[in-house]
ChimeraX commands (.cxc) that place a marker at each C-alpha (Angstrom):
marker #1 position 61.69,131.89,101.10 radius 0.5
marker #1 position 58.32,131.68,102.81 radius 0.5
marker #1 position 57.49,128.31,104.33 radius 0.5
marker #1 position 54.42,127.21,106.21 radius 0.5
marker #1 position 54.26,126.63,109.96 radius 0.5
marker #1 position 53.91,122.88,109.46 radius 0.5
marker #1 position 57.20,122.70,107.54 radius 0.5
marker #1 position 58.96,124.75,110.19 radius 0.5
marker #1 position 57.49,122.57,112.96 radius 0.5
marker #1 position 58.53,119.39,111.14 radius 0.5
marker #1 position 62.13,120.62,110.78 radius 0.5
marker #1 position 62.35,121.54,114.48 radius 0.5
marker #1 position 60.72,118.24,115.52 radius 0.5
marker #1 position 63.32,116.29,113.53 radius 0.5
marker #1 position 66.08,118.43,115.06 radius 0.5
marker #1 position 64.75,117.78,118.58 radius 0.5
marker #1 position 64.70,114.03,117.87 radius 0.5
marker #1 position 68.45,114.10,117.24 radius 0.5
marker #1 position 68.55,114.48,113.47 radius 0.5
marker #1 position 71.43,116.57,112.19 radius 0.5
marker #1 position 71.01,119.36,109.65 radius 0.5
marker #1 position 72.41,117.03,106.98 radius 0.5
marker #1 position 69.84,114.33,107.79 radius 0.5
marker #1 position 66.99,116.85,107.60 radius 0.5
marker #1 position 68.29,118.19,104.25 radius 0.5
marker #1 position 68.20,114.61,102.91 radius 0.5
marker #1 position 64.43,114.49,103.57 radius 0.5
marker #1 position 64.06,117.35,101.03 radius 0.5
marker #1 position 61.45,119.15,103.15 radius 0.5
marker #1 position 63.01,122.52,102.37 radius 0.5
marker #1 position 66.23,123.99,100.94 radius 0.5
marker #1 position 69.42,123.50,102.97 radius 0.5
marker #1 position 69.82,127.20,103.84 radius 0.5
marker #1 position 66.22,127.36,105.09 radius 0.5
marker #1 position 66.65,124.30,107.31 radius 0.5
marker #1 position 69.86,125.62,108.89 radius 0.5
marker #1 position 68.33,129.06,109.38 radius 0.5
marker #1 position 65.30,127.56,111.18 radius 0.5
marker #1 position 67.55,125.49,113.44 radius 0.5
marker #1 position 69.74,128.51,114.24 radius 0.5
marker #1 position 66.74,130.72,114.99 radius 0.5
marker #1 position 65.19,128.00,117.16 radius 0.5
marker #1 position 68.40,127.68,119.18 radius 0.5
marker #1 position 68.61,131.48,119.64 radius 0.5
marker #1 position 64.96,132.17,120.46 radius 0.5
marker #1 position 63.66,128.83,121.69 radius 0.5
marker #1 position 60.56,129.26,119.53 radius 0.5
marker #1 position 59.53,128.43,115.97 radius 0.5
marker #1 position 57.47,131.61,115.64 radius 0.5
marker #1 position 58.60,134.21,113.13 radius 0.5
marker #1 position 59.55,137.47,114.81 radius 0.5
marker #1 position 57.62,140.62,114.00 radius 0.5
marker #1 position 59.08,142.66,111.17 radius 0.5
marker #1 position 60.69,145.89,112.24 radius 0.5
marker #1 position 59.68,149.17,110.74 radius 0.5
marker #1 position 58.59,152.69,111.44 radius 0.5
marker #1 position 55.37,152.95,113.48 radius 0.5
marker #1 position 52.35,154.35,111.63 radius 0.5
marker #1 position 51.42,157.98,112.26 radius 0.5
marker #1 position 47.71,157.15,112.28 radius 0.5
marker #1 position 45.49,154.37,113.57 radius 0.5
marker #1 position 42.83,152.57,111.52 radius 0.5
marker #1 position 40.19,154.71,113.21 radius 0.5
marker #1 position 42.00,157.91,112.24 radius 0.5
marker #1 position 42.33,156.59,108.67 radius 0.5
marker #1 position 38.54,156.07,108.54 radius 0.5
marker #1 position 38.08,159.64,109.78 radius 0.5
marker #1 position 40.32,160.92,106.97 radius 0.5
marker #1 position 38.28,158.96,104.44 radius 0.5
marker #1 position 35.05,160.54,105.76 radius 0.5
marker #1 position 36.63,164.01,105.60 radius 0.5
marker #1 position 37.71,163.38,102.00 radius 0.5
marker #1 position 34.33,162.03,100.90 radius 0.5
marker #1 position 32.61,165.09,102.38 radius 0.5
marker #1 position 34.61,167.35,100.04 radius 0.5
marker #1 position 35.93,165.43,97.03 radius 0.5
marker #1 position 37.63,168.51,95.57 radius 0.5
marker #1 position 39.83,169.18,98.63 radius 0.5
marker #1 position 43.60,169.02,98.12 radius 0.5
marker #1 position 45.80,166.73,100.20 radius 0.5
marker #1 position 47.26,169.80,101.96 radius 0.5
marker #1 position 43.76,170.96,102.94 radius 0.5
marker #1 position 42.86,167.46,104.10 radius 0.5
marker #1 position 46.08,167.28,106.14 radius 0.5
marker #1 position 45.18,170.58,107.82 radius 0.5
marker #1 position 41.66,169.39,108.64 radius 0.5
marker #1 position 43.00,166.03,109.86 radius 0.5
marker #1 position 45.46,167.92,112.05 radius 0.5
marker #1 position 42.53,169.73,113.70 radius 0.5
marker #1 position 41.15,166.27,114.52 radius 0.5
marker #1 position 44.41,165.44,116.32 radius 0.5
marker #1 position 46.54,163.68,113.72 radius 0.5
marker #1 position 49.87,165.29,112.86 radius 0.5
marker #1 position 50.56,164.11,109.30 radius 0.5
marker #1 position 51.90,165.59,106.08 radius 0.5
marker #1 position 50.07,165.95,102.78 radius 0.5
marker #1 position 52.03,163.02,101.33 radius 0.5
marker #1 position 50.91,160.82,104.25 radius 0.5
marker #1 position 47.33,161.87,103.52 radius 0.5
marker #1 position 47.78,160.84,99.87 radius 0.5
marker #1 position 49.22,157.45,100.90 radius 0.5
marker #1 position 46.35,156.76,103.32 radius 0.5
marker #1 position 43.76,157.67,100.70 radius 0.5
marker #1 position 45.49,155.40,98.17 radius 0.5
marker #1 position 45.40,152.56,100.72 radius 0.5
marker #1 position 41.64,153.11,101.01 radius 0.5
marker #1 position 41.28,153.02,97.22 radius 0.5
marker #1 position 40.62,156.73,96.78 radius 0.5
marker #1 position 42.74,157.91,93.89 radius 0.5
marker #1 position 43.03,161.56,92.99 radius 0.5
marker #1 position 41.36,162.42,89.75 radius 0.5
marker #1 position 40.56,165.83,88.33 radius 0.5
marker #1 position 37.00,166.16,87.03 radius 0.5
marker #1 position 36.69,166.51,83.29 radius 0.5
marker #1 position 35.77,169.99,82.06 radius 0.5
marker #1 position 32.28,169.88,80.62 radius 0.5
marker #1 position 30.33,172.58,78.84 radius 0.5
marker #1 position 27.60,174.30,80.82 radius 0.5
marker #1 position 24.15,173.03,80.07 radius 0.5
marker #1 position 21.74,175.40,78.40 radius 0.5
marker #1 position 18.34,174.85,76.90 radius 0.5
marker #1 position 20.00,174.52,73.51 radius 0.5
marker #1 position 22.56,171.85,74.57 radius 0.5
marker #1 position 20.31,169.91,76.93 radius 0.5
marker #1 position 17.86,169.02,74.15 radius 0.5
marker #1 position 14.76,170.13,76.03 radius 0.5
marker #1 position 12.45,172.77,74.64 radius 0.5
marker link #1:1,2 radius 0.2
marker link #1:2,3 radius 0.2
marker link #1:3,4 radius 0.2
marker link #1:4,5 radius 0.2
marker link #1:5,6 radius 0.2
marker link #1:6,7 radius 0.2
marker link #1:7,8 radius 0.2
marker link #1:8,9 radius 0.2
marker link #1:9,10 radius 0.2
marker link #1:10,11 radius 0.2
marker link #1:11,12 radius 0.2
marker link #1:12,13 radius 0.2
marker link #1:13,14 radius 0.2
marker link #1:14,15 radius 0.2
marker link #1:15,16 radius 0.2
marker link #1:16,17 radius 0.2
marker link #1:17,18 radius 0.2
marker link #1:18,19 radius 0.2
marker link #1:19,20 radius 0.2
marker link #1:20,21 radius 0.2
marker link #1:21,22 radius 0.2
marker link #1:22,23 radius 0.2
marker link #1:23,24 radius 0.2
marker link #1:24,25 radius 0.2
marker link #1:25,26 radius 0.2
marker link #1:26,27 radius 0.2
marker link #1:27,28 radius 0.2
marker link #1:28,29 radius 0.2
marker link #1:29,30 radius 0.2
marker link #1:30,31 radius 0.2
marker link #1:31,32 radius 0.2
marker link #1:32,33 radius 0.2
marker link #1:33,34 radius 0.2
marker link #1:34,35 radius 0.2
marker link #1:35,36 radius 0.2
marker link #1:36,37 radius 0.2
marker link #1:37,38 radius 0.2
marker link #1:38,39 radius 0.2
marker link #1:39,40 radius 0.2
marker link #1:40,41 radius 0.2
marker link #1:41,42 radius 0.2
marker link #1:42,43 radius 0.2
marker link #1:43,44 radius 0.2
marker link #1:44,45 radius 0.2
marker link #1:45,46 radius 0.2
marker link #1:46,47 radius 0.2
marker link #1:47,48 radius 0.2
marker link #1:48,49 radius 0.2
marker link #1:49,50 radius 0.2
marker link #1:50,51 radius 0.2
marker link #1:51,52 radius 0.2
marker link #1:52,53 radius 0.2
marker link #1:53,54 radius 0.2
marker link #1:54,55 radius 0.2
marker link #1:55,56 radius 0.2
marker link #1:56,57 radius 0.2
marker link #1:57,58 radius 0.2
marker link #1:58,59 radius 0.2
marker link #1:59,60 radius 0.2
marker link #1:60,61 radius 0.2
marker link #1:61,62 radius 0.2
marker link #1:62,63 radius 0.2
marker link #1:63,64 radius 0.2
marker link #1:64,65 radius 0.2
marker link #1:65,66 radius 0.2
marker link #1:66,67 radius 0.2
marker link #1:67,68 radius 0.2
marker link #1:68,69 radius 0.2
marker link #1:69,70 radius 0.2
marker link #1:70,71 radius 0.2
marker link #1:71,72 radius 0.2
marker link #1:72,73 radius 0.2
marker link #1:73,74 radius 0.2
marker link #1:74,75 radius 0.2
marker link #1:75,76 radius 0.2
marker link #1:76,77 radius 0.2
marker link #1:77,78 radius 0.2
marker link #1:78,79 radius 0.2
marker link #1:79,80 radius 0.2
marker link #1:80,81 radius 0.2
marker link #1:81,82 radius 0.2
marker link #1:82,83 radius 0.2
marker link #1:83,84 radius 0.2
marker link #1:84,85 radius 0.2
marker link #1:85,86 radius 0.2
marker link #1:86,87 radius 0.2
marker link #1:87,88 radius 0.2
marker link #1:88,89 radius 0.2
marker link #1:89,90 radius 0.2
marker link #1:90,91 radius 0.2
marker link #1:91,92 radius 0.2
marker link #1:92,93 radius 0.2
marker link #1:93,94 radius 0.2
marker link #1:94,95 radius 0.2
marker link #1:95,96 radius 0.2
marker link #1:96,97 radius 0.2
marker link #1:97,98 radius 0.2
marker link #1:98,99 radius 0.2
marker link #1:99,100 radius 0.2
marker link #1:100,101 radius 0.2
marker link #1:101,102 radius 0.2
marker link #1:102,103 radius 0.2
marker link #1:103,104 radius 0.2
marker link #1:104,105 radius 0.2
marker link #1:105,106 radius 0.2
marker link #1:106,107 radius 0.2
marker link #1:107,108 radius 0.2
marker link #1:108,109 radius 0.2
marker link #1:109,110 radius 0.2
marker link #1:110,111 radius 0.2
marker link #1:111,112 radius 0.2
marker link #1:112,113 radius 0.2
marker link #1:113,114 radius 0.2
marker link #1:114,115 radius 0.2
marker link #1:115,116 radius 0.2
marker link #1:116,117 radius 0.2
marker link #1:117,118 radius 0.2
marker link #1:118,119 radius 0.2
marker link #1:119,120 radius 0.2
marker link #1:120,121 radius 0.2
marker link #1:121,122 radius 0.2
marker link #1:122,123 radius 0.2
marker link #1:123,124 radius 0.2
marker link #1:124,125 radius 0.2
marker link #1:125,126 radius 0.2
marker link #1:126,127 radius 0.2
view
């Protein structure tokens, strides 16, 4: 459950003032499990701040992502493998699937252009 900083601060303030977990639960600020978890984390870390989520580091920075977007917009028909190769020449070691994910994050979805008939004088309507 996500709770705001003010709620977390209020729970810890009550705990510091000698209130037990049961007393704090009676105030109905938050669910019992949340209150006890906040108190436990505060005792372990000494802080009410939420710790940074763990996860795999990104292969590319925001600047490198912007570069990829520019490369893609220069040649809209390039495949993700070709873009990955060109991005690699710029110093970013990433796979084609990473390239696709980064372009999706930037709102660039892959679409194949519709096949259209060639224009001739007859089809264009001009004499």
